[in-house]
Every structure is written in C-alpha cells, then in structure tokens.
DRENDO-1510 file (C-alpha; in Angstrom, 1 decimal, always signed):
<recs>
REC; n; res; u; v; w
REC; 1; MET; +79.4; +92.8; +110.0 .
REC; 2; GLY; +81.3; +93.5; +106.8 .
REC; 3; ASN; +85.0; +93.7; +105.8 .
REC; 4; ASN; +87.4; +94.9; +108.2 .
REC; 5; GLN; +91.3; +95.0; +109.0 .
REC; 6; ALA; +91.3; +95.0; +112.8 .
REC; 7; ASN; +94.3; +95.3; +114.9 .
REC; 8; GLN; +93.8; +91.9; +116.7 .
REC; 9; LYS; +96.1; +92.9; +119.6 .
REC; 10; GLU; +94.3; +95.9; +120.5 .
REC; 11; ASN; +90.9; +94.4; +119.9 .
REC; 12; GLN; +91.5; +91.4; +121.9 .
REC; 13; ASP; +94.0; +92.3; +124.8 .
REC; 14; SER; +91.3; +94.1; +127.2 .
REC; 15; GLN; +89.5; +91.4; +129.6 .
REC; 16; ASN; +86.9; +94.2; +130.2 .
REC; 17; GLY; +85.5; +94.2; +126.6 .
REC; 18; VAL; +86.2; +94.8; +123.0 .
REC; 19; ILE; +85.1; +97.4; +120.3 .
REC; 20; PHE; +84.8; +96.3; +116.4 .
REC; 21; ILE; +85.0; +99.1; +114.0 .
REC; 22; GLN; +82.9; +98.3; +110.7 .
REC; 23; ILE; +83.5; +100.6; +107.9 .
REC; 24; PRO; +82.4; +100.0; +104.1 .
REC; 25; LYS; +86.1; +100.6; +102.8 .
REC; 26; VAL; +89.3; +101.2; +104.1 .
REC; 27; ASN; +90.8; +103.6; +101.4 .
REC; 28; TYR; +89.9; +107.4; +101.4 .
REC; 29; ALA; +90.7; +110.7; +99.9 .
REC; 30; SER; +91.8; +113.5; +102.0 .
REC; 31; GLY; +88.9; +115.7; +102.6 .
REC; 32; GLU; +86.3; +112.7; +102.4 .
REC; 33; LEU; +83.9; +111.9; +105.1 .
REC; 34; ILE; +84.6; +108.7; +107.0 .
REC; 35; GLU; +81.3; +106.7; +108.0 .
REC; 36; GLY; +80.8; +103.6; +110.0 .
REC; 37; THR; +79.4; +101.7; +112.8 .
REC; 38; LEU; +81.0; +100.6; +116.4 .
REC; 39; HIS; +80.2; +97.5; +117.8 .
REC; 40; ILE; +80.9; +97.4; +121.7 .
REC; 41; SER; +80.8; +94.5; +123.8 .
REC; 42; VAL; +81.6; +95.1; +127.6 .
REC; 43; LEU; +82.3; +91.7; +129.3 .
REC; 44; GLN; +82.5; +92.9; +133.0 .
REC; 45; GLN; +81.9; +95.9; +135.2 .
REC; 46; PHE; +83.9; +99.0; +133.9 .
REC; 47; GLN; +84.7; +102.2; +135.6 .
REC; 48; GLY; +84.3; +104.6; +132.7 .
REC; 49; ASN; +81.4; +106.2; +130.6 .
REC; 50; ILE; +82.5; +108.0; +127.6 .
REC; 51; LEU; +82.6; +106.3; +124.2 .
REC; 52; THR; +85.1; +108.3; +121.7 .
REC; 53; ILE; +86.2; +107.7; +118.1 .
REC; 54; CYS; +89.5; +109.1; +117.1 .
REC; 55; LEU; +91.5; +109.4; +113.9 .
REC; 56; GLU; +95.1; +109.3; +114.4 .
REC; 57; GLY; +97.9; +110.1; +111.9 .
REC; 58; ILE; +101.5; +109.2; +112.7 .
REC; 59; GLU; +104.9; +109.6; +111.0 .
REC; 60; GLU; +107.7; +107.1; +112.0 .
REC; 61; THR; +111.3; +107.2; +110.6 .
REC; 62; HIS; +114.4; +105.1; +111.4 .
REC; 63; PHE; +117.7; +105.4; +109.4 .
REC; 64; THR; +121.5; +105.2; +109.7 .
REC; 65; TYR; +123.9; +107.8; +108.9 .
REC; 66; ALA; +127.8; +108.2; +109.1 .
REC; 67; VAL; +129.6; +110.7; +111.4 .
REC; 68; GLN; +133.2; +111.2; +110.7 .
REC; 69; ILE; +135.2; +112.3; +114.0 .
REC; 70; VAL; +138.6; +111.9; +115.6 .
REC; 71; LYS; +139.0; +109.7; +118.7 .
REC; 72; ASN; +138.9; +112.5; +121.3 .
REC; 73; GLY; +135.5; +113.5; +119.5 .
REC; 74; THR; +136.3; +117.0; +118.0 .
REC; 75; TYR; +135.7; +117.5; +114.4 .
REC; 76; ARG; +138.2; +118.7; +111.9 .
REC; 77; GLN; +138.8; +118.5; +108.1 .
REC; 78; THR; +140.8; +115.6; +108.2 .
REC; 79; TYR; +139.0; +112.5; +110.1 .
REC; 80; ASP; +140.5; +109.5; +111.6 .
REC; 81; LYS; +137.2; +107.5; +112.3 .
REC; 82; ILE; +133.9; +106.9; +110.8 .
REC; 83; GLU; +131.0; +106.0; +113.2 .
REC; 84; LYS; +127.6; +104.7; +112.3 .
REC; 85; HIS; +124.7; +106.5; +114.0 .
REC; 86; VAL; +120.9; +105.8; +114.1 .
REC; 87; GLY; +118.3; +108.8; +113.5 .
REC; 88; GLU; +114.8; +108.1; +114.7 .
REC; 89; GLY; +111.5; +110.0; +114.1 .
REC; 90; SER; +108.0; +109.7; +115.6 .
REC; 91; LYS; +105.5; +112.4; +115.1 .
REC; 92; VAL; +101.7; +112.3; +115.8 .
REC; 93; PHE; +100.5; +115.0; +113.5 .
REC; 94; LEU; +96.9; +114.2; +113.7 .
REC; 95; ASN; +94.7; +113.3; +116.7 .
REC; 96; LEU; +90.9; +114.0; +116.1 .
REC; 97; ALA; +88.7; +112.8; +118.8 .
REC; 98; VAL; +85.0; +112.8; +118.5 .
REC; 99; PRO; +82.7; +112.0; +121.6 .
REC; 100; LEU; +79.9; +109.8; +120.7 .
REC; 101; TYR; +78.1; +108.7; +123.8 .
REC; 102; ASP; +77.9; +109.4; +127.6 .
REC; 103; PHE; +76.9; +105.9; +129.2 .
REC; 104; SER; +76.2; +107.9; +132.6 .
REC; 105; ASN; +73.8; +110.3; +131.0 .
REC; 106; GLY; +75.6; +113.2; +132.2 .
REC; 107; MET; +76.0; +112.1; +135.9 .
REC; 108; ASN; +79.6; +113.3; +135.8 .
REC; 109; ASP; +80.5; +110.9; +138.4 .
REC; 110; ASP; +84.0; +109.4; +138.2 .
REC; 111; ASN; +82.8; +106.3; +140.2 .
REC; 112; PHE; +80.1; +105.4; +137.5 .
REC; 113; MET; +80.3; +101.7; +136.5 .
REC; 114; LEU; +79.2; +100.6; +133.2 .
REC; 115; MET; +77.4; +97.1; +133.4 .
REC; 116; PRO; +78.1; +94.4; +130.8 .
REC; 117; GLY; +76.1; +94.7; +127.7 .
REC; 118; GLN; +76.4; +94.9; +123.9 .
REC; 119; TRP; +75.7; +98.2; +122.0 .
REC; 120; GLN; +76.3; +99.5; +118.3 .
REC; 121; ILE; +76.4; +103.1; +117.2 .
REC; 122; PRO; +77.0; +104.9; +114.1 .
REC; 123; PHE; +80.0; +107.5; +113.8 .
REC; 124; GLN; +81.3; +110.1; +111.3 .
REC; 125; ILE; +84.7; +111.7; +111.0 .
REC; 126; GLN; +85.5; +114.5; +108.5 .
REC; 127; THR; +89.0; +114.5; +107.3 .
REC; 128; SER; +90.9; +117.5; +106.3 .
REC; 129; ALA; +91.7; +118.2; +102.7 .
REC; 130; GLY; +95.2; +118.7; +103.3 .
REC; 131; LEU; +96.1; +115.4; +104.9 .
REC; 132; PRO; +99.4; +113.6; +103.5 .
REC; 133; SER; +99.1; +110.3; +101.7 .
REC; 134; SER; +99.7; +106.8; +103.7 .
REC; 135; PHE; +103.3; +105.6; +102.8 .
REC; 136; LYS; +105.4; +102.8; +103.8 .
REC; 137; PHE; +109.0; +102.3; +102.6 .
REC; 138; GLN; +111.8; +100.0; +103.4 .
REC; 139; ASP; +115.3; +100.3; +101.9 .
REC; 140; ASP; +116.8; +97.6; +104.4 .
REC; 141; GLU; +116.5; +96.6; +107.9 .
REC; 142; SER; +117.8; +99.6; +109.4 .
REC; 143; ASN; +116.4; +102.5; +106.8 .
REC; 144; TYR; +112.6; +102.6; +106.9 .
REC; 145; CYS; +109.6; +104.8; +107.3 .
REC; 146; SER; +106.0; +104.9; +107.4 .
REC; 147; LEU; +103.1; +107.5; +107.6 .
REC; 148; LYS; +99.8; +105.8; +108.6 .
REC; 149; TYR; +96.4; +106.4; +109.9 .
REC; 150; THR; +94.4; +104.4; +112.4 .
REC; 151; LEU; +90.9; +104.8; +113.7 .
REC; 152; LYS; +90.7; +104.0; +117.3 .
REC; 153; ALA; +87.5; +103.6; +119.4 .
REC; 154; PHE; +87.5; +103.5; +123.0 .
REC; 155; ILE; +85.6; +104.0; +126.3 .
REC; 156; ILE; +87.6; +106.2; +128.5 .
REC; 157; PRO; +88.4; +104.9; +132.1 .
REC; 158; SER; +87.8; +107.3; +134.8 .
REC; 159; SER; +91.2; +106.8; +136.1 .
REC; 160; SER; +94.1; +107.7; +133.9 .
REC; 161; ASN; +95.8; +104.3; +134.6 .
REC; 162; GLY; +92.7; +102.4; +134.0 .
REC; 163; GLU; +92.8; +100.0; +131.1 .
REC; 164; LYS; +90.5; +101.3; +128.4 .
REC; 165; ILE; +87.9; +99.2; +126.4 .
REC; 166; GLN; +89.2; +99.7; +122.7 .
REC; 167; GLY; +89.5; +98.6; +119.2 .
REC; 168; SER; +91.4; +100.1; +116.1 .
REC; 169; GLN; +91.2; +99.7; +112.4 .
REC; 170; GLU; +94.1; +101.0; +110.1 .
REC; 171; ILE; +93.0; +103.0; +106.9 .
REC; 172; SER; +94.6; +104.5; +103.9 .
REC; 173; ILE; +94.3; +108.1; +102.9 .
REC; 174; ARG; +95.3; +109.5; +99.5 .
REC; 175; GLN; +96.5; +113.2; +99.5 .
REC; 176; GLN; +95.4; +115.1; +96.5 .
REC; 177; GLU; +97.7; +118.0; +95.4 .
REC; 178; LYS; +95.7; +121.0; +94.7 .
REC; 179; LYS; +96.7; +123.2; +91.7 .
REC; 180; ASP; +98.3; +126.4; +92.9 .
REC; 181; LYS; +98.3; +129.2; +90.5 .
REC; 182; LYS; +101.3; +130.6; +91.9 .
REC; 183; GLN; +103.3; +127.5; +91.0 .
REC; 184; GLU; +101.9; +127.4; +87.5 .
REC; 185; LEU; +104.1; +128.9; +84.8 .
REC; 186; PRO; +102.7; +130.1; +81.4 .
REC; 187; ASN; +101.8; +126.8; +79.4 .
REC; 188; ASN; +103.8; +124.9; +82.3 .
REC; 189; GLN; +106.9; +126.2; +80.4 .
REC; 190; PHE; +110.3; +126.7; +82.0 .
REC; 191; THR; +113.3; +128.4; +79.8 .
REC; 192; SER; +116.8; +128.3; +81.3 .
REC; 193; GLU; +119.1; +131.1; +81.1 .
REC; 194; PRO; +122.4; +130.6; +79.0 .
REC; 195; ILE; +124.4; +127.6; +80.3 .
REC; 196; TYR; +128.1; +128.0; +80.4 .
REC; 197; CYS; +130.1; +125.0; +81.2 .
REC; 198; CYS; +133.5; +126.7; +81.0 .
REC; 199; CYS; +135.0; +129.9; +79.4 .
REC; 200; SER; +136.0; +128.2; +76.3 .
REC; 201; THR; +133.1; +126.1; +75.4 .
REC; 202; GLY; +130.3; +128.5; +75.0 .
REC; 203; SER; +126.8; +128.4; +76.1 .
REC; 204; TYR; +123.5; +126.6; +75.2 .
REC; 205; HIS; +119.8; +127.0; +75.8 .
REC; 206; GLN; +117.1; +124.8; +76.9 .
REC; 207; LYS; +113.4; +125.2; +77.1 .
REC; 208; LEU; +110.7; +122.7; +78.7 .
REC; 209; SER; +107.0; +122.6; +78.2 .
REC; 210; LEU; +104.7; +120.2; +79.9 .
REC; 211; ASP; +101.0; +119.5; +79.0 .
REC; 212; GLN; +100.2; +119.8; +82.8 .
REC; 213; ARG; +101.9; +119.6; +86.3 .
REC; 214; TYR; +99.6; +117.4; +88.2 .
REC; 215; TYR; +99.5; +113.4; +87.2 .
REC; 216; THR; +98.4; +110.1; +88.7 .
REC; 217; PRO; +100.3; +106.7; +88.2 .
REC; 218; GLY; +99.4; +105.1; +84.8 .
REC; 219; GLN; +99.2; +108.4; +82.9 .
REC; 220; THR; +101.4; +110.0; +80.3 .
REC; 221; ILE; +103.6; +113.0; +80.6 .
REC; 222; TYR; +103.8; +115.0; +77.3 .
REC; 223; ALA; +107.0; +117.0; +77.6 .
REC; 224; THR; +108.3; +119.3; +74.9 .
REC; 225; ILE; +111.7; +120.1; +74.6 .
REC; 226; ASP; +113.7; +122.7; +72.6 .
REC; 227; CYS; +117.4; +122.7; +73.0 .
REC; 228; ASP; +119.8; +124.9; +71.1 .
REC; 229; PHE; +123.4; +124.2; +71.0 .
REC; 230; SER; +124.5; +126.2; +68.2 .
REC; 231; LYS; +126.8; +128.4; +70.5 .
REC; 232; PHE; +128.3; +125.5; +72.4 .
REC; 233; LYS; +131.6; +124.0; +71.1 .
REC; 234; GLU; +131.4; +120.8; +72.7 .
REC; 235; LYS; +129.6; +117.8; +70.9 .
REC; 236; VAL; +126.3; +117.0; +72.3 .
REC; 237; SER; +124.9; +113.6; +71.2 .
REC; 238; SER; +121.5; +113.5; +72.7 .
REC; 239; VAL; +119.6; +114.9; +75.6 .
REC; 240; ASP; +118.1; +112.9; +78.4 .
REC; 241; ILE; +114.5; +113.5; +79.7 .
REC; 242; SER; +113.7; +111.7; +82.9 .
REC; 243; LEU; +111.0; +111.6; +85.6 .
REC; 244; TYR; +112.6; +111.2; +89.0 .
REC; 245; GLY; +111.8; +111.7; +92.7 .
REC; 246; ASN; +113.6; +112.5; +95.9 .
REC; 247; LEU; +112.6; +111.2; +99.3 .
REC; 248; ASN; +113.6; +113.0; +102.6 .
REC; 249; ILE; +113.0; +111.5; +105.8 .
REC; 250; LYS; +114.1; +113.5; +109.0 .
REC; 251; SER; +114.4; +112.3; +112.6 .
REC; 252; THR; +113.2; +113.9; +115.6 .
REC; 253; SER; +116.0; +112.6; +118.1 .
REC; 254; ASP; +118.8; +114.8; +119.0 .
REC; 255; PRO; +120.5; +115.8; +116.9 .
REC; 256; ILE; +118.0; +116.2; +114.2 .
REC; 257; ARG; +119.1; +114.7; +111.1 .
REC; 258; ASN; +117.9; +114.3; +107.3 .
REC; 259; LYS; +118.6; +111.4; +104.9 .
REC; 260; TYR; +117.8; +111.4; +101.2 .
REC; 261; PHE; +116.7; +108.7; +98.9 .
REC; 262; THR; +116.7; +108.7; +95.0 .
REC; 263; MET; +113.1; +107.5; +93.7 .
REC; 264; GLN; +113.4; +105.2; +90.7 .
REC; 265; SER; +113.7; +107.3; +87.5 .
REC; 266; VAL; +111.9; +106.8; +84.2 .
REC; 267; SER; +114.1; +108.0; +81.4 .
REC; 268; TYR; +114.1; +108.6; +77.5 .
REC; 269; GLU; +116.5; +109.9; +75.0 .
REC; 270; ALA; +116.1; +112.6; +72.5 .
REC; 271; LYS; +118.9; +112.7; +69.6 .
REC; 272; VAL; +120.5; +116.0; +68.7 .
REC; 273; GLU; +120.8; +116.8; +65.1 .
REC; 274; ASN; +122.3; +120.0; +63.7 .
REC; 275; LYS; +123.2; +121.2; +67.2 .
REC; 276; LYS; +119.5; +121.4; +67.9 .
REC; 277; CYS; +116.9; +119.1; +69.5 .
REC; 278; LYS; +113.1; +119.9; +69.4 .
REC; 279; GLN; +110.4; +117.3; +70.0 .
REC; 280; VAL; +107.5; +116.1; +72.1 .
REC; 281; VAL; +108.7; +113.1; +74.4 .
REC; 282; ARG; +106.1; +110.9; +76.0 .
REC; 283; ILE; +106.9; +109.8; +79.6 .
REC; 284; ASP; +104.8; +106.9; +80.8 .
REC; 285; ILE; +104.3; +107.0; +84.6 .
REC; 286; PRO; +104.3; +103.3; +85.8 .
REC; 287; ASP; +101.1; +102.1; +87.5 .
REC; 288; ASN; +103.1; +101.3; +90.7 .
REC; 289; TYR; +104.9; +104.5; +90.8 .
REC; 290; PRO; +105.1; +106.4; +94.4 .
REC; 291; THR; +103.2; +109.6; +94.9 .
REC; 292; SER; +104.1; +113.1; +96.1 .
REC; 293; ILE; +103.8; +113.2; +100.0 .
REC; 294; LYS; +104.4; +116.6; +102.0 .
REC; 295; GLY; +104.6; +115.3; +105.7 .
REC; 296; GLN; +106.5; +116.8; +108.6 .
REC; 297; LEU; +109.2; +113.9; +108.8 .
REC; 298; ILE; +108.4; +112.3; +105.3 .
REC; 299; HIS; +108.6; +114.4; +102.0 .
REC; 300; ILE; +108.6; +113.2; +98.4 .
REC; 301; GLN; +109.1; +115.4; +95.3 .
REC; 302; PHE; +109.2; +114.7; +91.7 .
REC; 303; TYR; +110.8; +116.5; +88.9 .
REC; 304; ILE; +111.1; +116.2; +84.9 .
REC; 305; GLY; +114.8; +116.8; +84.3 .
REC; 306; VAL; +116.4; +117.8; +81.0 .
REC; 307; THR; +120.1; +116.6; +80.9 .
REC; 308; PRO; +122.4; +116.9; +77.8 .
REC; 309; VAL; +124.8; +114.2; +77.1 .
REC; 310; ILE; +128.1; +115.9; +76.7 .
REC; 311; GLN; +131.0; +114.1; +75.0 .
REC; 312; SER; +134.0; +115.8; +76.6 .
REC; 313; CYS; +136.9; +114.5; +78.5 .
REC; 314; CYS; +136.5; +117.5; +81.3 .
REC; 315; LEU; +132.7; +117.4; +81.2 .
REC; 316; GLY; +130.3; +115.1; +82.5 .
REC; 317; LYS; +126.4; +115.2; +82.6 .
REC; 318; GLU; +124.8; +118.4; +83.6 .
REC; 319; SER; +121.4; +118.8; +84.7 .
REC; 320; PRO; +120.5; +122.5; +84.7 .
REC; 321; LEU; +116.9; +122.2; +83.9 .
REC; 322; ASP; +114.3; +120.7; +86.4 .
REC; 323; LEU; +110.6; +121.3; +86.6 .
REC; 324; GLN; +108.6; +120.0; +89.5 .
REC; 325; VAL; +105.6; +117.9; +89.0 .
REC; 326; TYR; +103.1; +116.3; +91.3 .
REC; 327; ILE; +102.1; +112.7; +91.5 .
REC; 328; ASN; +98.6; +112.3; +93.0 .
REC; 329; PRO; +97.4; +108.6; +93.9 .
REC; 330; LYS; +94.7; +107.3; +91.9 .
REC; 331; GLN; +91.5; +105.7; +92.9 .
REC; 332; GLY; +92.2; +102.5; +94.7 .
REC; 333; ASP; +95.9; +103.0; +95.5 .
REC; 334; ASN; +97.5; +101.6; +98.7 .
REC; 335; LEU; +94.5; +99.3; +99.9 .
REC; 336; PRO; +95.5; +97.7; +103.1 .
REC; 337; GLU; +94.8; +93.9; +103.2 .
REC; 338; MET; +91.1; +93.1; +104.1 .
REC; 339; ARG; +89.6; +90.4; +106.5 .
REC; 340; GLN; +86.4; +89.3; +107.7 .
REC; 341; ILE; +85.9; +90.4; +111.4 .
REC; 342; GLU; +84.0; +88.0; +113.9 .
REC; 343; ARG; +80.9; +88.9; +115.8 .
REC; 344; PRO; +81.3; +88.6; +119.5 .
REC; 345; LEU; +79.5; +85.6; +121.0 .
REC; 346; ASN; +75.9; +85.8; +121.7 .
REC; 347; TRP; +75.6; +89.2; +119.9 .
REC; 348; ASN; +72.4; +90.9; +120.4 .
REC; 349; PRO; +73.2; +94.6; +120.8 .
REC; 350; GLU; +71.2; +97.6; +121.7 .
REC; 351; VAL; +71.3; +100.5; +118.9 .
REC; 352; LEU; +72.2; +103.7; +120.4 .
REC; 353; ALA; +71.9; +107.2; +118.9 .
REC; 354; VAL; +74.9; +109.6; +118.8 .
REC; 355; GLN; +74.8; +112.3; +121.5 .
REC; 356; ILE; +75.4; +116.0; +121.1 .
REC; 357; PHE; +77.8; +117.5; +123.5 .
REC; 358; ASN; +78.5; +121.1; +123.9 .
REC; 359; ALA; +81.9; +122.9; +123.4 .
REC; 360; LYS; +83.0; +122.7; +126.9 .
REC; 361; GLN; +82.0; +118.9; +127.3 .
REC; 362; ALA; +83.8; +118.1; +123.9 .
REC; 363; SER; +86.8; +119.8; +125.0 .
REC; 364; LYS; +87.1; +118.0; +128.4 .
REC; 365; PHE; +86.5; +114.6; +126.7 .
REC; 366; GLN; +89.3; +115.5; +123.9 .
REC; 367; ASN; +91.8; +116.5; +126.6 .
REC; 368; LYS; +91.2; +113.2; +128.5 .
REC; 369; THR; +91.9; +111.4; +125.1 .
REC; 370; LEU; +95.1; +113.3; +124.5 .
REC; 371; ASN; +96.1; +112.5; +128.0 .
REC; 372; ILE; +95.7; +108.8; +127.3 .
REC; 373; PHE; +97.6; +108.8; +124.1 .
REC; 374; LYS; +100.3; +110.9; +125.7 .
REC; 375; GLY; +100.8; +108.7; +128.4 .
REC; 376; LYS; +101.0; +105.6; +126.2 .
REC; 377; ARG; +103.6; +107.3; +123.8 .
REC; 378; ASN; +105.8; +108.1; +126.6 .
REC; 379; ARG; +105.7; +104.6; +128.1 .
REC; 380; GLU; +106.4; +103.3; +124.4 .
REC; 381; ALA; +109.6; +105.8; +124.1 .
REC; 382; LYS; +110.8; +104.7; +127.4 .
REC; 383; ALA; +110.8; +101.1; +126.3 .
REC; 384; ASN; +112.1; +101.9; +123.0 .
REC; 385; GLN; +109.5; +99.8; +121.2 .
REC; 386; MET; +109.0; +101.6; +117.9 .
REC; 387; HIS; +107.1; +99.4; +115.6 .
REC; 388; GLN; +109.1; +98.2; +112.5 .
REC; 389; PRO; +106.6; +98.0; +109.6 .
REC; 390; GLN; +106.5; +95.2; +107.1 .
REC; 391; MET; +106.8; +97.0; +103.7 .
REC; 392; GLN; +107.7; +96.9; +100.1 .
REC; 393; ASN; +110.7; +99.0; +98.7 .
REC; 394; PRO; +109.3; +101.3; +95.9 .
REC; 395; LEU; +112.7; +102.8; +95.3 .
REC; 396; LEU; +116.0; +101.9; +93.8 .
</recs>
C-alpha cells in the first residue's frame, strides 16, 4: 500500500475499526493538490455513516518568561522579586473537511448501523497558496514550538460522544513567499540617511544592494555595499555584513506574551580603506538554514544587516542598515520520517466512488466535523495534555 507515516495511536485505538491513509509523498508545497487513497476496515457494527477527510493545521508554543514584582504583587520601578512564568499557545488555523462518502445512501437516519467490511476510496484536498511552512523548534525542555499539518480521516459517529473510526497522517507543507512588488525597492537597494553617532563625531552614509530578495537554503546572496565614512571622525576598521533572523513565538494564554529568539547568523567582514568601503560580498546560505514563516503564533523574519565596526571608547557596534529578505524552503525540506504501513488482515476491499454532496449537505457534515474536533480540544485543554514535540534546535 505504499509508504506512510501513520499515527499509530490514533490508527489503532478504536475497537470499531481503523482507517489507513495512503499518499505518494509526505512533503508538499503550499497551493499543491494532495491526492491519495483511504483504506477503511470496520471490525464491528458502527453507528455512523459519513466518511470524511480533513486537513488540520495547528500551531503550539510553550515558553518561560520572567516577571519582576514586589511581594504584594504591585508593579514599580524597583523590584524586589523575579518570578518565572509559563506562556502557552495553541491555535488551529486550518480545519478543511471534505465529505467523501455516505454509507447510508442518503437515509439521514441517526440510527443507521454500518456493518463490518473493508473499503477503499480515492480523495483529493486542494491546499491554499498562503499556508505557512511546517516547523519544529526546541531551545530547551521549557521553550519549544511547532507548526504542523495532519491529514485525518474518520467515519463520523451519530452521537457526539461516540468513538469515531479514524486514521491520521502527518505531512509537511512548504510555504512559498510570493514576490510583492510593493516590497521591492529599485534594484533591491536601500540607502540610509546620514547617520550621527554623537554631535562631535560627524556622520556617515551606507548603501546596500541585493541581487534579489527571495532565496532558498544553499543559494548565495550577492550583497553590494557602499559605505562612506569621509565625514566621520571616529576610526572605522571594517564593516560587518550578516544574514540573521528573528523567531517570535506568542502565547494564547492570559496574559498574552511574546518571546524572541535570535536565529543563527552568517557573517562576513569587509575592510575599510581610505574612509570608504565598496565591494560585493557573497553570503552563502547553509543548506540546513531555517526558512521564513508567517503564522499566527510563530513568525520568522530574516535580514541582511550592515554594521560598521567603530573603534571608540564611547561607541560600540551600531546596526543602522537592515534589509529584509525571504528564505523559501527548497524541494525536499522537512521530510518526516517514513515507514511502511501494514495491510489489515484478510484485506479484500470494495472500491468506492467519491460521492458529490450539495452545499447544504457539505455544510452540515463540516459542522459535525468541527464539533468533534472542538470537543476533543476542550478535553485536552482541561487535562493540560499539550504534546511536547521532539525536535532539533536550528537556533543558537
């Protein structure tokens, strides 16, 4: 039946039956059509009739932050105590449900009983072009986040409290940032205003030009810098050019908090001669570099920064020039681990054809689906059972 990465717990918990989701791959681009086959095995009589496929997208965050307070809890300028707090966030930003088959053939009878049997049916789900990329990050055991997508197939029980027959398959989606003409500058160029460090040091100018604004890991950024320090009295030995990123994660718990992490940076140094520095700098993006993400709780932005290294007792590094760039995933990024799924015993399925539902029927089935997921999430929230993902840390 092909390669699959099934969620074993969801695919094996129900005594009523099981659904296996077969897809040709697990890595998709936003806007791509997902096609596959559902393999359904009903083991005993089941009170339900609607077979549905759903694509769910969820962001989860967990982090710690410090709050400075006095013992009586009032805030002031001088603090007596620092408390460690936890921020958590969980946001289902996508729940696209597509009804595929009505085993009751339109009887609309809540008492309909589905008899044991085996079936297979094809499915299609069209993803949106604006979906954010799958992402997993863990700084330590208290600071982590994930943005993931899961295909879920189930036969909806007639009762909202009934146990559904289900199966799931996690997939990866790559967001492709589209070029925005409003964000494009002439020749992807930015020139700073005169920069003054203090009244006695004078000013300097910086200009940064890029070959483009959209890249993928493994590509090379060609950055042209043109810096003029002729009217600046302090000594500038070199200019630092770096690619860096910021990760911002947000909580949905009260109070809403944000936490920021600095992505690993790639830096190069250009020498200043005769108060000027003009050259083309190659910035090689590592193959395993993170990518831009624009979610609701998770946001990653990247910049090219130009920083003069000023040799002065009163002045440190200044970074007045930053130009945002976008790192798109490349083909094959973020592939989840694959495994071979197993056929149910004595597998001899009946092949079903996808049924066409009118708008009223589709809306009714989708509402039932949303109620099922809403009830499940409420139970999980009460039990405080947020899953902590196992992740690699791409940040410093």
